[in-house]
C-alpha positions as CSV (number, residue, x, y, z in Angstrom):
1,M,7.8,11.0,-12.5
2,L,4.5,10.1,-10.8
3,M,4.5,6.8,-9.1
4,G,1.5,4.6,-9.3
5,K,-0.5,3.5,-6.3
6,L,-0.8,0.1,-4.7
7,K,-3.9,-1.7,-6.1
8,K,-5.9,-4.4,-4.4
9,I,-4.7,-7.8,-5.7
10,S,-5.4,-11.4,-4.7
11,G,-3.2,-13.3,-2.4
12,K,-2.4,-15.6,-5.3
13,E,-1.2,-12.7,-7.6
14,C,0.8,-11.3,-4.7
15,I,2.6,-14.7,-4.2
16,K,3.2,-15.0,-7.9
17,I,4.9,-11.6,-8.0
18,F,7.0,-12.3,-4.9
19,C,8.2,-15.6,-6.3
20,N,8.8,-14.6,-9.9
21,K,10.1,-11.0,-9.5
22,F,11.6,-10.9,-6.0
23,G,13.1,-14.4,-5.6
24,F,11.0,-15.6,-2.7
25,S,10.1,-19.3,-2.3
26,I,7.0,-20.9,-0.7
27,I,8.1,-22.6,2.5
28,R,4.7,-23.9,3.7
29,Q,1.1,-23.1,4.1
30,T,-1.0,-23.0,7.2
31,G,-4.7,-22.7,6.4
32,S,-5.0,-19.8,4.0
33,H,-1.6,-18.3,5.0
34,V,1.3,-18.9,2.8
35,I,4.8,-18.4,4.3
36,L,7.4,-17.1,1.9
37,K,11.2,-16.9,2.5
38,K,14.3,-15.6,0.6
39,E,18.0,-15.6,1.4
40,T,19.7,-12.3,1.1
41,L,23.2,-11.0,2.0
42,E,21.8,-9.7,5.2
43,G,20.2,-13.1,6.1
44,K,16.8,-14.6,5.7
45,V,13.8,-12.5,4.9
46,G,10.3,-13.8,5.3
47,T,6.7,-12.8,5.0
48,V,3.2,-14.2,5.3
49,V,0.6,-13.8,2.5
50,P,-3.1,-14.7,3.2
51,N,-4.3,-16.5,0.1
52,H,-7.5,-14.5,-0.1
53,P,-9.4,-13.4,-3.2
54,E,-8.6,-9.8,-2.3
55,L,-5.9,-8.3,0.0
56,K,-6.7,-5.1,1.8
57,L,-4.2,-2.3,1.1
58,G,-3.1,-2.2,4.7
59,T,-2.5,-5.9,4.7
60,L,-0.5,-5.6,1.4
61,K,1.6,-2.8,2.9
62,N,2.4,-4.9,5.9
63,I,3.3,-7.9,3.7
64,L,5.7,-5.6,1.8
65,K,7.2,-4.2,5.0
66,L,7.9,-7.7,6.4
67,A,9.5,-8.7,3.1
68,K,11.6,-5.5,3.0
69,I,10.2,-4.6,-0.5
70,D,9.7,-1.0,-1.4
71,E,6.1,-0.2,-2.5
72,D,7.3,1.6,-5.6
73,N,9.3,-1.5,-6.6
74,F,6.2,-3.7,-6.1
75,I,3.9,-1.4,-8.0
76,Q,5.7,-1.8,-11.3
77,Y,4.8,-5.5,-11.3
78,Q,1.1,-5.1,-10.5
């Protein structure tokens, strides 16, 4: 099966997917950066999402890496 590719999305869309599909909660916001956290069996996982109109793909990949979310998992919700 061919997997899709990451698409550029807005910070707002990214935050919505993290909260609705992956169980993250918004902890706080500093400027345009929104801090998200989630409790897992391994402990707390957190990431930072810039609330920009469009996230660059490199930025989105780093956000996913911090959040320990597989790209393929994320793609299905885009």
